PLY file of the C-alpha trace (Angstrom):
ply
format ascii 1.0
element vertex 123
property float x
property float y
property float z
element edge 122
property int vertex1
property int vertex2
end_header
129.24 33.99 -228.91
130.37 36.09 -231.86
128.35 37.16 -234.87
129.91 34.54 -237.17
128.65 31.78 -234.88
125.21 33.38 -234.53
124.82 33.65 -238.30
125.93 30.05 -238.69
123.46 28.86 -236.08
120.58 30.69 -237.73
121.50 29.33 -241.16
121.67 25.79 -239.80
118.36 26.14 -237.93
116.58 27.43 -241.03
118.07 24.70 -243.26
116.90 22.04 -240.84
113.47 23.69 -240.45
113.09 23.68 -244.23
114.05 20.00 -244.26
116.91 20.57 -246.70
120.14 18.57 -246.80
123.60 20.04 -247.29
123.61 18.52 -250.77
120.27 20.12 -251.76
121.40 23.54 -250.58
124.86 23.33 -252.12
123.43 22.30 -255.50
120.97 25.17 -255.31
123.55 27.87 -254.56
126.60 26.42 -256.33
128.63 25.93 -253.16
130.45 22.99 -251.57
129.31 20.91 -248.59
132.36 21.49 -246.41
132.10 25.25 -246.89
128.47 25.30 -245.83
129.25 23.10 -242.84
132.08 25.45 -241.80
129.75 28.45 -242.07
127.00 26.77 -240.06
129.48 25.76 -237.36
130.97 29.25 -237.11
134.38 28.16 -238.37
134.43 30.53 -241.31
132.58 33.75 -242.08
129.85 33.86 -244.70
130.17 36.26 -247.62
127.32 38.60 -248.45
126.89 36.80 -251.78
126.38 33.44 -250.02
124.06 34.99 -247.42
121.86 36.37 -250.21
121.78 33.03 -252.04
120.94 31.18 -248.82
118.20 33.65 -247.94
116.59 33.10 -251.34
116.94 29.33 -250.98
115.49 29.30 -247.46
112.90 32.03 -248.13
114.04 34.13 -245.17
115.13 37.73 -244.88
118.81 38.69 -244.61
117.80 40.68 -241.53
116.73 37.45 -239.82
119.97 35.65 -240.69
122.05 38.63 -239.52
120.12 38.76 -236.24
118.54 42.16 -236.91
115.03 40.75 -236.58
113.66 37.75 -234.76
110.77 36.93 -237.05
111.42 34.18 -239.56
109.28 34.26 -242.69
106.87 31.40 -242.37
105.75 29.87 -245.62
103.25 27.13 -246.15
104.72 23.69 -246.92
103.17 23.68 -250.41
105.02 26.91 -251.27
108.24 25.59 -249.76
107.98 22.50 -251.97
107.34 24.70 -255.02
110.40 26.81 -254.21
112.50 23.68 -253.75
111.26 22.26 -257.08
112.01 25.56 -258.83
115.54 25.49 -257.49
116.14 21.86 -258.41
114.90 22.51 -261.96
116.71 25.89 -262.19
113.46 27.74 -262.88
112.97 31.40 -262.16
109.60 32.89 -261.12
108.89 34.14 -264.65
109.28 30.62 -266.05
106.98 29.21 -263.37
104.42 31.92 -264.12
104.49 31.04 -267.84
104.04 27.34 -267.05
101.07 28.05 -264.79
99.55 30.45 -267.33
99.94 27.86 -270.11
98.28 25.18 -267.95
95.48 27.56 -267.03
94.80 28.32 -270.71
94.74 24.61 -271.55
92.32 23.94 -268.70
90.10 26.82 -269.75
90.07 25.60 -273.37
89.22 22.05 -272.30
86.48 23.33 -270.02
84.93 25.32 -272.90
85.04 22.29 -275.19
83.28 20.16 -272.57
80.61 22.81 -272.09
80.00 22.96 -275.87
79.69 19.17 -276.09
77.26 19.02 -273.20
75.05 21.80 -274.54
71.73 20.36 -275.65
70.44 21.80 -278.98
66.99 22.46 -277.50
68.29 24.54 -274.65
0 1
1 2
2 3
3 4
4 5
5 6
6 7
7 8
8 9
9 10
10 11
11 12
12 13
13 14
14 15
15 16
16 17
17 18
18 19
19 20
20 21
21 22
22 23
23 24
24 25
25 26
26 27
27 28
28 29
29 30
30 31
31 32
32 33
33 34
34 35
35 36
36 37
37 38
38 39
39 40
40 41
41 42
42 43
43 44
44 45
45 46
46 47
47 48
48 49
49 50
50 51
51 52
52 53
53 54
54 55
55 56
56 57
57 58
58 59
59 60
60 61
61 62
62 63
63 64
64 65
65 66
66 67
67 68
68 69
69 70
70 71
71 72
72 73
73 74
74 75
75 76
76 77
77 78
78 79
79 80
80 81
81 82
82 83
83 84
84 85
85 86
86 87
87 88
88 89
89 90
90 91
91 92
92 93
93 94
94 95
95 96
96 97
97 98
98 99
99 100
100 101
101 102
102 103
103 104
104 105
105 106
106 107
107 108
108 109
109 110
110 111
111 112
112 113
113 114
114 115
115 116
116 117
117 118
118 119
119 120
120 121
121 122
């Protein structure tokens, strides 16, 4: 088996393990379904640009996809769903951080207001 087929097999295995469809992945990386299928089946080689995009989408290292290491990055399902949501909404990590920070500040403000309301004047 040649390296093109091995790369394709690893990409397919990771896509399936992440429970992603061809359509989800292609939307995420701006690629077409037939092209991804051809790559996964070893029919056509994968460009470095596509490998990088797929690694980001699947949260795996390029070394794993290229067969240079055997350890796949394991991520918890909740993080995988967050990554998928980020990709579907075209959000980058900075935008997610700002959203979380904004929600945290709102929660903190609400918590302080509740504490003030519950404070008894004689205490």
